[in-house]
N, CA, C, O and the ligand as a Tripos MOL2 file, in Angstrom:
@<TRIPOS>MOLECULE
protein
  285   283    72     0     0
PROTEIN
NO_CHARGES

@<TRIPOS>ATOM
      1 N         -41.2480   39.3170 -105.1670 N.3       1 MET1
      2 CA        -40.8940   37.7870 -105.4840 C.3       1 MET1
      3 C         -41.5050   37.4180 -106.8420 C.2       1 MET1
      4 O         -41.2190   36.3470 -107.3770 O.2       1 MET1
      5 N         -42.3030   38.2560 -107.3730 N.am      2 ASN2
      6 CA        -42.9620   37.7800 -108.6600 C.3       2 ASN2
      7 C         -41.7730   37.9490 -109.7750 C.2       2 ASN2
      8 O         -41.7240   37.1710 -110.7280 O.2       2 ASN2
      9 N         -40.9170   38.8930 -109.6270 N.am      3 LEU3
     10 CA        -39.8440   38.9430 -110.7260 C.3       3 LEU3
     11 C         -39.0580   37.8260 -110.7230 C.2       3 LEU3
     12 O         -38.7000   37.3020 -111.7780 O.2       3 LEU3
     13 N         -38.6890   37.3200 -109.4260 N.am      4 PHE4
     14 CA        -37.7410   36.1700 -109.4210 C.3       4 PHE4
     15 C         -38.4020   34.9670 -110.1280 C.2       4 PHE4
     16 O         -37.8130   34.2910 -110.9710 O.2       4 PHE4
     17 N         -39.6880   34.7460 -109.7170 N.am      5 ARG5
     18 CA        -40.4910   33.5030 -110.3230 C.3       5 ARG5
     19 C         -40.4760   33.6240 -111.9690 C.2       5 ARG5
     20 O         -40.3290   32.6550 -112.7140 O.2       5 ARG5
     21 N         -40.6460   34.9260 -112.3820 N.am      6 PHE6
     22 CA        -40.6440   35.1650 -113.7690 C.3       6 PHE6
     23 C         -39.3760   34.8230 -114.3730 C.2       6 PHE6
     24 O         -39.3680   34.2930 -115.4840 O.2       6 PHE6
     25 N         -38.2960   35.0740 -113.7490 N.am      7 PHE7
     26 CA        -37.0530   34.7280 -114.2080 C.3       7 PHE7
     27 C         -36.7910   33.2650 -114.1770 C.2       7 PHE7
     28 O         -36.2360   32.7600 -115.1530 O.2       7 PHE7
     29 N         -37.0930   32.6160 -113.2790 N.am      8 ILE8
     30 CA        -37.0300   31.0430 -113.0800 C.3       8 ILE8
     31 C         -37.8420   30.4010 -114.2130 C.2       8 ILE8
     32 O         -37.4330   29.4100 -114.8170 O.2       8 ILE8
     33 N         -38.9570   30.9790 -114.4640 N.am      9 LEU9
     34 CA        -39.7860   30.4560 -115.6550 C.3       9 LEU9
     35 C         -39.1190   30.5540 -117.0210 C.2       9 LEU9
     36 O         -39.0000   29.6690 -117.8690 O.2       9 LEU9
     37 N         -38.6720   31.9410 -117.0560 N.am     10 GLY10
     38 CA        -37.8120   32.1030 -118.4500 C.3      10 GLY10
     39 C         -36.6680   31.1270 -118.6300 C.2      10 GLY10
     40 O         -36.4390   30.5190 -119.6760 O.2      10 GLY10
     41 N         -35.9370   31.0330 -117.4480 N.am     11 LEU11
     42 CA        -34.7430   30.0790 -117.5480 C.3      11 LEU11
     43 C         -35.0910   28.6250 -117.9360 C.2      11 LEU11
     44 O         -34.4600   27.9910 -118.7820 O.2      11 LEU11
     45 N         -36.2400   28.1110 -117.1870 N.am     12 LEU12
     46 CA        -36.7950   26.7990 -117.4970 C.3      12 LEU12
     47 C         -37.1600   26.7550 -119.0560 C.2      12 LEU12
     48 O         -36.7570   25.8260 -119.7550 O.2      12 LEU12
     49 N         -37.8770   27.7130 -119.5330 N.am     13 ALA13
     50 CA        -38.4910   27.5570 -120.9620 C.3      13 ALA13
     51 C         -37.1560   27.5180 -121.8600 C.2      13 ALA13
     52 O         -37.1080   26.7700 -122.8360 O.2      13 ALA13
     53 N         -36.1150   28.3130 -121.5160 N.am     14 TRP14
     54 CA        -34.8770   28.2400 -122.4200 C.3      14 TRP14
     55 C         -34.1810   26.9790 -122.2490 C.2      14 TRP14
     56 O         -33.5660   26.5770 -123.2370 O.2      14 TRP14
     57 N         -34.1500   26.2420 -121.1490 N.am     15 LEU15
     58 CA        -33.4350   25.0130 -120.9970 C.3      15 LEU15
     59 C         -34.3470   24.0160 -121.8170 C.2      15 LEU15
     60 O         -33.7270   23.2430 -122.5480 O.2      15 LEU15
     61 N         -35.6420   23.9210 -121.8070 N.am     16 VAL16
     62 CA        -36.3510   23.1270 -122.4270 C.3      16 VAL16
     63 C         -36.1900   23.3810 -123.8480 C.2      16 VAL16
     64 O         -36.0930   22.3870 -124.5680 O.2      16 VAL16
     65 N         -36.1440   24.4920 -124.3660 N.am     17 TYR17
     66 CA        -35.8950   24.8320 -125.6550 C.3      17 TYR17
     67 C         -34.7360   24.3260 -126.2050 C.2      17 TYR17
     68 O         -34.7270   23.7040 -127.2670 O.2      17 TYR17
     69 N         -33.4890   24.6230 -125.3570 N.am     18 ARG18
     70 CA        -32.1980   24.0620 -125.8680 C.3      18 ARG18
     71 C         -32.2210   22.5340 -125.9620 C.2      18 ARG18
     72 O         -31.6770   21.9710 -126.9120 O.2      18 ARG18
     73 N         -32.8790   21.8150 -124.9360 N.am     19 VAL19
     74 CA        -32.7140   20.3120 -124.9770 C.3      19 VAL19
     75 C         -33.4840   19.8040 -126.2440 C.2      19 VAL19
     76 O         -33.0870   18.8450 -126.9060 O.2      19 VAL19
     77 N         -34.6990   20.5760 -126.5510 N.am     20 LEU20
     78 CA        -35.5140   20.0670 -127.6700 C.3      20 LEU20
     79 C         -34.5880   20.3240 -128.9850 C.2      20 LEU20
     80 O         -34.5110   19.4670 -129.8650 O.2      20 LEU20
     81 N         -33.9570   21.4430 -129.0520 N.am     21 MET21
     82 CA        -33.2610   21.7600 -130.3320 C.3      21 MET21
     83 C         -32.0030   21.0880 -130.4060 C.2      21 MET21
     84 O         -31.3950   21.1640 -131.4740 O.2      21 MET21
     85 N         -31.4560   20.3820 -129.3700 N.am     22 SER22
     86 CA        -30.2240   19.6320 -129.4030 C.3      22 SER22
     87 C         -30.3820   18.2370 -129.8010 C.2      22 SER22
     88 O         -29.4150   17.5340 -130.0960 O.2      22 SER22
     89 N         -31.8500   17.7440 -129.8130 N.am     23 TRP23
     90 CA        -31.9150   16.4180 -130.1390 C.3      23 TRP23
     91 C         -32.5540   16.2060 -131.7410 C.2      23 TRP23
     92 O         -33.4010   16.9030 -132.2990 O.2      23 TRP23
     93 N         -31.8910   15.0850 -132.2250 N.am     24 ASN24
     94 CA        -32.4050   14.7290 -133.6170 C.3      24 ASN24
     95 C         -33.6720   13.9180 -133.5180 C.2      24 ASN24
     96 O         -34.0870   13.5200 -132.4290 O.2      24 ASN24
     97 N         -34.2620   13.6860 -134.6120 N.am     25 SER25
     98 CA        -35.4430   12.9890 -134.4970 C.3      25 SER25
     99 C         -35.2890   11.5870 -133.9850 C.2      25 SER25
    100 O         -36.3120   10.9940 -133.6450 O.2      25 SER25
    101 N         -34.1820   11.0220 -133.8970 N.am     26 ASP26
    102 CA        -33.9130    9.5980 -133.2880 C.3      26 ASP26
    103 C         -33.6880    9.7380 -131.7580 C.2      26 ASP26
    104 O         -33.4940    8.7480 -131.0540 O.2      26 ASP26
    105 N         -33.7210   11.0550 -131.2490 N.am     27 GLY27
    106 CA        -33.6820   11.0740 -129.8790 C.3      27 GLY27
    107 C         -32.2570   11.2240 -129.2250 C.2      27 GLY27
    108 O         -32.0710   11.2980 -128.0100 O.2      27 GLY27
    109 N         -31.2880   11.2600 -130.1780 N.am     28 ARG28
    110 CA        -29.8370   11.4100 -129.6010 C.3      28 ARG28
    111 C         -29.5740   12.9200 -129.7100 C.2      28 ARG28
    112 O         -30.1930   13.6770 -130.4570 O.2      28 ARG28
    113 N         -28.5790   13.2660 -128.8720 N.am     29 PRO29
    114 CA        -27.9790   14.6060 -129.2020 C.3      29 PRO29
    115 C         -27.4060   14.8520 -130.3710 C.2      29 PRO29
    116 O         -26.6700   13.9890 -130.8500 O.2      29 PRO29
    117 N         -27.5950   15.8790 -130.9480 N.am     30 ALA30
    118 CA        -27.1190   16.1540 -132.2570 C.3      30 ALA30
    119 C         -25.5460   16.1360 -132.3220 C.2      30 ALA30
    120 O         -24.9120   16.7680 -131.4780 O.2      30 ALA30
    121 N         -24.9710   15.4960 -133.2080 N.am     31 ALA31
    122 CA        -23.5440   15.4290 -133.3840 C.3      31 ALA31
    123 C         -23.0870   16.5250 -134.4840 C.2      31 ALA31
    124 O         -23.7150   16.8010 -135.5060 O.2      31 ALA31
    125 N         -21.8580   17.0930 -134.0610 N.am     32 PRO32
    126 CA        -21.3300   18.1080 -135.3160 C.3      32 PRO32
    127 C         -21.3180   17.5000 -136.4920 C.2      32 PRO32
    128 O         -21.0110   16.3090 -136.5420 O.2      32 PRO32
    129 N         -21.6170   18.1420 -137.5290 N.am     33 ARG33
    130 CA        -21.4990   17.7240 -138.7710 C.3      33 ARG33
    131 C         -20.0480   17.6330 -139.2260 C.2      33 ARG33
    132 O         -19.2890   18.5790 -139.0170 O.2      33 ARG33
    133 N         -19.6470   16.5520 -139.8270 N.am     34 PRO34
    134 CA        -18.2460   16.4040 -140.5240 C.3      34 PRO34
    135 C         -18.0810   17.4780 -141.5060 C.2      34 PRO34
    136 O         -18.9620   17.8760 -142.2680 O.2      34 PRO34
    137 N         -16.7260   17.9710 -141.4160 N.am     35 ARG35
    138 CA        -16.4960   19.1690 -142.3190 C.3      35 ARG35
    139 C         -16.0030   18.5860 -143.6810 C.2      35 ARG35
    140 O         -15.2250   17.6390 -143.7980 O.2      35 ARG35
    141 N         -16.5230   19.2320 -144.5970 N.am     36 ASN36
    142 CA        -16.1370   18.9570 -145.9710 C.3      36 ASN36
    143 C         -15.0330   19.9260 -146.4070 C.2      36 ASN36
    144 O         -15.2840   21.1260 -146.5160 O.2      36 ASN36
    145 N         -13.7280   19.3940 -146.6760 N.am     37 PRO37
    146 CA        -12.9400   20.4780 -146.9010 C.3      37 PRO37
    147 C         -12.8490   21.1290 -148.3030 C.2      37 PRO37
    148 O         -12.1870   22.1270 -148.5880 O.2      37 PRO37
    149 N         -13.6080   20.4110 -149.1080 N.am     38 GLU38
    150 CA        -13.8510   21.1380 -150.3160 C.3      38 GLU38
    151 C         -14.8090   22.2870 -150.3700 C.2      38 GLU38
    152 O         -14.8540   23.0180 -151.3590 O.2      38 GLU38
    153 N         -15.6300   22.4690 -149.2510 N.am     39 GLN39
    154 CA        -16.5590   23.5810 -149.1820 C.3      39 GLN39
    155 C         -15.6980   24.7520 -149.0290 C.2      39 GLN39
    156 O         -16.2480   25.7730 -149.4420 O.2      39 GLN39
    157 N         -14.5890   24.9160 -148.5920 N.am     40 PHE40
    158 CA        -13.8810   26.0510 -148.2540 C.3      40 PHE40
    159 C         -12.8620   26.4230 -149.2720 C.2      40 PHE40
    160 O         -11.9950   25.6730 -149.7200 O.2      40 PHE40
    161 N         -13.0780   27.7300 -149.6000 N.am     41 GLU41
    162 CA        -12.2920   28.3330 -150.7420 C.3      41 GLU41
    163 C         -11.1720   29.2010 -149.8610 C.2      41 GLU41
    164 O         -11.3690   29.7800 -148.7930 O.2      41 GLU41
    165 N          -9.8730   29.1110 -150.6700 N.am     42 MET42
    166 CA         -8.8140   29.7980 -150.0480 C.3      42 MET42
    167 C          -9.0040   31.3890 -150.1720 C.2      42 MET42
    168 O          -9.2520   31.9740 -151.2260 O.2      42 MET42
    169 N          -8.8440   31.9930 -148.8910 N.am     43 MET43
    170 CA         -9.1250   33.3910 -149.0920 C.3      43 MET43
    171 C          -7.9070   34.2130 -149.1820 C.2      43 MET43
    172 O          -6.8510   33.7460 -148.7570 O.2      43 MET43
    173 N          -7.9550   35.4140 -149.7060 N.am     44 ALA44
    174 CA         -6.8340   36.2020 -149.8760 C.3      44 ALA44
    175 C          -7.2770   37.6370 -149.6970 C.2      44 ALA44
    176 O          -8.4250   38.0590 -149.8360 O.2      44 ALA44
    177 N          -6.1270   38.3670 -149.3460 N.am     45 ARG45
    178 CA         -6.5900   39.9200 -148.9330 C.3      45 ARG45
    179 C          -6.0960   40.7870 -149.9990 C.2      45 ARG45
    180 O          -4.9900   40.7260 -150.5370 O.2      45 ARG45
    181 N          -7.1630   41.6990 -150.2690 N.am     46 CYS46
    182 CA         -6.8970   42.7270 -151.3080 C.3      46 CYS46
    183 C          -5.7380   43.6400 -150.8960 C.2      46 CYS46
    184 O          -5.7240   44.0470 -149.7340 O.2      46 CYS46
    185 N          -4.8280   43.9740 -151.6860 N.am     47 LEU47
    186 CA         -3.7400   44.6990 -151.3560 C.3      47 LEU47
    187 C          -4.0360   46.0860 -151.1790 C.2      47 LEU47
    188 O          -3.2520   46.8100 -150.5650 O.2      47 LEU47
    189 N          -5.1270   46.5270 -151.6760 N.am     48 LYS48
    190 CA         -5.4390   47.8600 -151.4680 C.3      48 LYS48
    191 C          -6.2280   48.1950 -150.4260 C.2      48 LYS48
    192 O          -5.7820   49.0120 -149.6200 O.2      48 LYS48
    193 N          -7.5190   47.6490 -150.2360 N.am     49 CYS49
    194 CA         -8.4660   47.9820 -149.2220 C.3      49 CYS49
    195 C          -8.2470   46.9220 -148.0070 C.2      49 CYS49
    196 O          -8.5830   47.2380 -146.8660 O.2      49 CYS49
    197 N          -7.7250   45.7710 -148.2660 N.am     50 GLY50
    198 CA         -7.5620   44.8920 -147.1860 C.3      50 GLY50
    199 C          -8.7130   43.8560 -146.8640 C.2      50 GLY50
    200 O          -8.7260   43.1130 -145.8830 O.2      50 GLY50
    201 N          -9.6870   43.9290 -147.8620 N.am     51 VAL51
    202 CA        -10.7350   43.0290 -147.5000 C.3      51 VAL51
    203 C         -10.4450   41.6700 -147.9560 C.2      51 VAL51
    204 O          -9.7440   41.5180 -148.9560 O.2      51 VAL51
    205 N         -10.9570   40.5840 -147.2670 N.am     52 PHE52
    206 CA        -10.7140   39.2790 -147.6170 C.3      52 PHE52
    207 C         -11.7490   38.7570 -148.7430 C.2      52 PHE52
    208 O         -12.9630   38.9270 -148.6320 O.2      52 PHE52
    209 N         -11.2110   38.1750 -149.7180 N.am     53 VAL53
    210 CA        -12.1730   37.6710 -150.9060 C.3      53 VAL53
    211 C         -11.4880   36.4920 -151.2430 C.2      53 VAL53
    212 O         -10.3050   36.2470 -151.0070 O.2      53 VAL53
    213 N         -12.4840   35.6290 -151.9280 N.am     54 PRO54
    214 CA        -11.8920   34.3130 -152.5670 C.3      54 PRO54
    215 C         -10.6520   34.6830 -153.3490 C.2      54 PRO54
    216 O         -10.5980   35.7640 -153.9370 O.2      54 PRO54
    217 N          -9.6200   33.7850 -153.3740 N.am     55 ARG55
    218 CA         -8.4200   34.1080 -154.1320 C.3      55 ARG55
    219 C          -8.7200   34.1770 -155.6420 C.2      55 ARG55
    220 O          -8.0560   34.9340 -156.3500 O.2      55 ARG55
    221 N          -9.7170   33.3960 -156.1650 N.am     56 ASP56
    222 CA         -9.8690   33.4620 -157.4450 C.3      56 ASP56
    223 C         -10.5120   34.7790 -157.9460 C.2      56 ASP56
    224 O         -10.4970   35.1170 -159.1300 O.2      56 ASP56
    225 N         -11.0480   35.4540 -157.0000 N.am     57 SER57
    226 CA        -11.6550   36.7000 -157.6160 C.3      57 SER57
    227 C         -10.7390   37.9010 -157.4770 C.2      57 SER57
    228 O         -11.0650   39.0060 -157.9100 O.2      57 SER57
    229 N          -9.5720   37.6620 -156.8550 N.am     58 LEU58
    230 CA         -8.6100   38.7930 -156.9520 C.3      58 LEU58
    231 C          -8.0130   38.8220 -158.3620 C.2      58 LEU58
    232 O          -7.9320   37.8440 -159.1050 O.2      58 LEU58
    233 N          -7.5940   40.1040 -158.6470 N.am     59 SER59
    234 CA         -6.7600   40.4440 -160.0540 C.3      59 SER59
    235 C          -5.5580   39.9520 -159.8930 C.2      59 SER59
    236 O          -5.1730   39.5070 -158.8120 O.2      59 SER59
    237 N          -4.7310   39.9880 -161.1270 N.am     60 ASP60
    238 CA         -3.5300   39.6010 -161.0230 C.3      60 ASP60
    239 C          -2.5000   40.6090 -160.3390 C.2      60 ASP60
    240 O          -1.3030   40.3720 -160.1740 O.2      60 ASP60
    241 N          -3.1750   41.7840 -159.9670 N.am     61 ARG61
    242 CA         -2.3300   42.5340 -159.2140 C.3      61 ARG61
    243 C          -2.7820   42.5450 -157.6710 C.2      61 ARG61
    244 O          -2.4730   43.4250 -156.8670 O.2      61 ARG61
    245 N          -3.4430   41.5910 -157.4430 N.am     62 GLY62
    246 CA         -3.9120   41.3290 -155.9990 C.3      62 GLY62
    247 C          -4.8240   42.3380 -155.4240 C.2      62 GLY62
    248 O          -4.8230   42.6520 -154.2340 O.2      62 GLY62
    249 N          -5.6100   42.8340 -156.3380 N.am     63 ARG63
    250 CA         -6.8090   43.6610 -155.7610 C.3      63 ARG63
    251 C          -7.9750   43.0930 -156.0850 C.2      63 ARG63
    252 O          -8.0750   42.3000 -157.0210 O.2      63 ARG63
    253 N          -9.1110   43.5100 -155.2170 N.am     64 CYS64
    254 CA        -10.2910   42.9870 -155.4240 C.3      64 CYS64
    255 C         -11.1460   43.7260 -156.4670 C.2      64 CYS64
    256 O         -10.7000   44.8060 -156.8570 O.2      64 CYS64
    257 N         -12.1590   43.3490 -156.9050 N.am     65 ARG65
    258 CA        -12.9000   43.9280 -158.1280 C.3      65 ARG65
    259 C         -13.1510   45.3550 -157.9660 C.2      65 ARG65
    260 O         -12.9390   46.1440 -158.8870 O.2      65 ARG65
    261 N         -13.6200   45.7330 -156.7600 N.am     66 ASN66
    262 CA        -13.9680   47.0910 -156.3720 C.3      66 ASN66
    263 C         -12.6220   48.0060 -156.6000 C.2      66 ASN66
    264 O         -12.7190   49.0790 -157.1950 O.2      66 ASN66
    265 N         -11.4950   47.5820 -156.1520 N.am     67 CYS67
    266 CA        -10.3620   48.4150 -156.2630 C.3      67 CYS67
    267 C          -9.8070   48.4850 -157.8230 C.2      67 CYS67
    268 O          -9.1850   49.4270 -158.3130 O.2      67 CYS67
    269 N         -10.1900   47.2370 -158.4870 N.am     68 GLU68
    270 CA         -9.6540   47.3130 -159.8340 C.3      68 GLU68
    271 C         -10.4380   48.1500 -160.5400 C.2      68 GLU68
    272 O          -9.9430   48.7340 -161.5040 O.2      68 GLU68
    273 N         -11.7520   48.3490 -160.2000 N.am     69 LYS69
    274 CA        -12.5290   49.1720 -160.8560 C.3      69 LYS69
    275 C         -12.3130   50.6620 -160.7680 C.2      69 LYS69
    276 O         -12.4670   51.4760 -161.6790 O.2      69 LYS69
    277 N         -11.9320   50.8880 -159.5290 N.am     70 SER70
    278 CA        -11.7250   52.3300 -159.1870 C.3      70 SER70
    279 C         -10.2280   52.7140 -159.5010 C.2      70 SER70
    280 O         -10.0010   53.9080 -159.7000 O.2      70 SER70
    281 N          -9.4020   52.0020 -159.5510 N.am     71 ALA71
    282 CA         -7.9940   52.3780 -159.9520 C.3      71 ALA71
    283 C          -7.7860   52.5850 -161.4150 C.2      71 ALA71
    284 O          -6.6730   52.8940 -161.8430 O.2      71 ALA71
    285 ZN         -9.8980   46.0400 -152.4350 Zn       72 ZN72
@<TRIPOS>BOND
     1     1     2 1
     2     2     3 1
     3     3     4 2
     4     3     5 am
     5     5     6 1
     6     6     7 1
     7     7     8 2
     8     7     9 am
     9     9    10 1
    10    10    11 1
    11    11    12 2
    12    11    13 am
    13    13    14 1
    14    14    15 1
    15    15    16 2
    16    15    17 am
    17    17    18 1
    18    18    19 1
    19    19    20 2
    20    19    21 am
    21    21    22 1
    22    22    23 1
    23    23    24 2
    24    23    25 am
    25    25    26 1
    26    26    27 1
    27    27    28 2
    28    27    29 am
    29    29    30 1
    30    30    31 1
    31    31    32 2
    32    31    33 am
    33    33    34 1
    34    34    35 1
    35    35    36 2
    36    35    37 am
    37    37    38 1
    38    38    39 1
    39    39    40 2
    40    39    41 am
    41    41    42 1
    42    42    43 1
    43    43    44 2
    44    43    45 am
    45    45    46 1
    46    46    47 1
    47    47    48 2
    48    47    49 am
    49    49    50 1
    50    50    51 1
    51    51    52 2
    52    51    53 am
    53    53    54 1
    54    54    55 1
    55    55    56 2
    56    55    57 am
    57    57    58 1
    58    58    59 1
    59    59    60 2
    60    59    61 am
    61    61    62 1
    62    62    63 1
    63    63    64 2
    64    63    65 am
    65    65    66 1
    66    66    67 1
    67    67    68 2
    68    67    69 am
    69    69    70 1
    70    70    71 1
    71    71    72 2
    72    71    73 am
    73    73    74 1
    74    74    75 1
    75    75    76 2
    76    75    77 am
    77    77    78 1
    78    78    79 1
    79    79    80 2
    80    79    81 am
    81    81    82 1
    82    82    83 1
    83    83    84 2
    84    83    85 am
    85    85    86 1
    86    86    87 1
    87    87    88 2
    88    87    89 am
    89    89    90 1
    90    90    91 1
    91    91    92 2
    92    91    93 am
    93    93    94 1
    94    94    95 1
    95    95    96 2
    96    95    97 am
    97    97    98 1
    98    98    99 1
    99    99   100 2
   100    99   101 am
   101   101   102 1
   102   102   103 1
   103   103   104 2
   104   103   105 am
   105   105   106 1
   106   106   107 1
   107   107   108 2
   108   107   109 am
   109   109   110 1
   110   110   111 1
   111   111   112 2
   112   111   113 am
   113   113   114 1
   114   114   115 1
   115   115   116 2
   116   115   117 am
   117   117   118 1
   118   118   119 1
   119   119   120 2
   120   119   121 am
   121   121   122 1
   122   122   123 1
   123   123   124 2
   124   123   125 am
   125   125   126 1
   126   126   127 1
   127   127   128 2
   128   127   129 am
   129   129   130 1
   130   130   131 1
   131   131   132 2
   132   131   133 am
   133   133   134 1
   134   134   135 1
   135   135   136 2
   136   135   137 am
   137   137   138 1
   138   138   139 1
   139   139   140 2
   140   139   141 am
   141   141   142 1
   142   142   143 1
   143   143   144 2
   144   143   145 am
   145   145   146 1
   146   146   147 1
   147   147   148 2
   148   147   149 am
   149   149   150 1
   150   150   151 1
   151   151   152 2
   152   151   153 am
   153   153   154 1
   154   154   155 1
   155   155   156 2
   156   155   157 am
   157   157   158 1
   158   158   159 1
   159   159   160 2
   160   159   161 am
   161   161   162 1
   162   162   163 1
   163   163   164 2
   164   163   165 am
   165   165   166 1
   166   166   167 1
   167   167   168 2
   168   167   169 am
   169   169   170 1
   170   170   171 1
   171   171   172 2
   172   171   173 am
   173   173   174 1
   174   174   175 1
   175   175   176 2
   176   175   177 am
   177   177   178 1
   178   178   179 1
   179   179   180 2
   180   179   181 am
   181   181   182 1
   182   182   183 1
   183   183   184 2
   184   183   185 am
   185   185   186 1
   186   186   187 1
   187   187   188 2
   188   187   189 am
   189   189   190 1
   190   190   191 1
   191   191   192 2
   192   191   193 am
   193   193   194 1
   194   194   195 1
   195   195   196 2
   196   195   197 am
   197   197   198 1
   198   198   199 1
   199   199   200 2
   200   199   201 am
   201   201   202 1
   202   202   203 1
   203   203   204 2
   204   203   205 am
   205   205   206 1
   206   206   207 1
   207   207   208 2
   208   207   209 am
   209   209   210 1
   210   210   211 1
   211   211   212 2
   212   211   213 am
   213   213   214 1
   214   214   215 1
   215   215   216 2
   216   215   217 am
   217   217   218 1
   218   218   219 1
   219   219   220 2
   220   219   221 am
   221   221   222 1
   222   222   223 1
   223   223   224 2
   224   223   225 am
   225   225   226 1
   226   226   227 1
   227   227   228 2
   228   227   229 am
   229   229   230 1
   230   230   231 1
   231   231   232 2
   232   231   233 am
   233   233   234 1
   234   234   235 1
   235   235   236 2
   236   235   237 am
   237   237   238 1
   238   238   239 1
   239   239   240 2
   240   239   241 am
   241   241   242 1
   242   242   243 1
   243   243   244 2
   244   243   245 am
   245   245   246 1
   246   246   247 1
   247   247   248 2
   248   247   249 am
   249   249   250 1
   250   250   251 1
   251   251   252 2
   252   251   253 am
   253   253   254 1
   254   254   255 1
   255   255   256 2
   256   255   257 am
   257   257   258 1
   258   258   259 1
   259   259   260 2
   260   259   261 am
   261   261   262 1
   262   262   263 1
   263   263   264 2
   264   263   265 am
   265   265   266 1
   266   266   267 1
   267   267   268 2
   268   267   269 am
   269   269   270 1
   270   270   271 1
   271   271   272 2
   272   271   273 am
   273   273   274 1
   274   274   275 1
   275   275   276 2
   276   275   277 am
   277   277   278 1
   278   278   279 1
   279   279   280 2
   280   279   281 am
   281   281   282 1
   282   282   283 1
   283   283   284 2
@<TRIPOS>SUBSTRUCTURE
     1 MET1         2 RESIDUE 1 A MET
     2 ASN2         6 RESIDUE 1 A ASN
     3 LEU3        10 RESIDUE 1 A LEU
     4 PHE4        14 RESIDUE 1 A PHE
     5 ARG5        18 RESIDUE 1 A ARG
     6 PHE6        22 RESIDUE 1 A PHE
     7 PHE7        26 RESIDUE 1 A PHE
     8 ILE8        30 RESIDUE 1 A ILE
     9 LEU9        34 RESIDUE 1 A LEU
    10 GLY10       38 RESIDUE 1 A GLY
    11 LEU11       42 RESIDUE 1 A LEU
    12 LEU12       46 RESIDUE 1 A LEU
    13 ALA13       50 RESIDUE 1 A ALA
    14 TRP14       54 RESIDUE 1 A TRP
    15 LEU15       58 RESIDUE 1 A LEU
    16 VAL16       62 RESIDUE 1 A VAL
    17 TYR17       66 RESIDUE 1 A TYR
    18 ARG18       70 RESIDUE 1 A ARG
    19 VAL19       74 RESIDUE 1 A VAL
    20 LEU20       78 RESIDUE 1 A LEU
    21 MET21       82 RESIDUE 1 A MET
    22 SER22       86 RESIDUE 1 A SER
    23 TRP23       90 RESIDUE 1 A TRP
    24 ASN24       94 RESIDUE 1 A ASN
    25 SER25       98 RESIDUE 1 A SER
    26 ASP26      102 RESIDUE 1 A ASP
    27 GLY27      106 RESIDUE 1 A GLY
    28 ARG28      110 RESIDUE 1 A ARG
    29 PRO29      114 RESIDUE 1 A PRO
    30 ALA30      118 RESIDUE 1 A ALA
    31 ALA31      122 RESIDUE 1 A ALA
    32 PRO32      126 RESIDUE 1 A PRO
    33 ARG33      130 RESIDUE 1 A ARG
    34 PRO34      134 RESIDUE 1 A PRO
    35 ARG35      138 RESIDUE 1 A ARG
    36 ASN36      142 RESIDUE 1 A ASN
    37 PRO37      146 RESIDUE 1 A PRO
    38 GLU38      150 RESIDUE 1 A GLU
    39 GLN39      154 RESIDUE 1 A GLN
    40 PHE40      158 RESIDUE 1 A PHE
    41 GLU41      162 RESIDUE 1 A GLU
    42 MET42      166 RESIDUE 1 A MET
    43 MET43      170 RESIDUE 1 A MET
    44 ALA44      174 RESIDUE 1 A ALA
    45 ARG45      178 RESIDUE 1 A ARG
    46 CYS46      182 RESIDUE 1 A CYS
    47 LEU47      186 RESIDUE 1 A LEU
    48 LYS48      190 RESIDUE 1 A LYS
    49 CYS49      194 RESIDUE 1 A CYS
    50 GLY50      198 RESIDUE 1 A GLY
    51 VAL51      202 RESIDUE 1 A VAL
    52 PHE52      206 RESIDUE 1 A PHE
    53 VAL53      210 RESIDUE 1 A VAL
    54 PRO54      214 RESIDUE 1 A PRO
    55 ARG55      218 RESIDUE 1 A ARG
    56 ASP56      222 RESIDUE 1 A ASP
    57 SER57      226 RESIDUE 1 A SER
    58 LEU58      230 RESIDUE 1 A LEU
    59 SER59      234 RESIDUE 1 A SER
    60 ASP60      238 RESIDUE 1 A ASP
    61 ARG61      242 RESIDUE 1 A ARG
    62 GLY62      246 RESIDUE 1 A GLY
    63 ARG63      250 RESIDUE 1 A ARG
    64 CYS64      254 RESIDUE 1 A CYS
    65 ARG65      258 RESIDUE 1 A ARG
    66 ASN66      262 RESIDUE 1 A ASN
    67 CYS67      266 RESIDUE 1 A CYS
    68 GLU68      270 RESIDUE 1 A GLU
    69 LYS69      274 RESIDUE 1 A LYS
    70 SER70      278 RESIDUE 1 A SER
    71 ALA71      282 RESIDUE 1 A ALA
    72 ZN72       285 GROUP 0 **** ****
């Protein structure tokens, strides 16, 4: 039965940790942060290797810097 008790204690500690971490300093549950759309860059796929990179960093042939270097 010792193992079962240890398991319950671990569960309780985890729950306390979750509750503490979900509260702000003013005691309310943390609200999700509003998204700032300007933080996101348009992503595009490299035509050669298929990796997603920011669209601005693709070359005019649609390749990432790595493929542009090796080609
Ligand atoms: Zn590439």
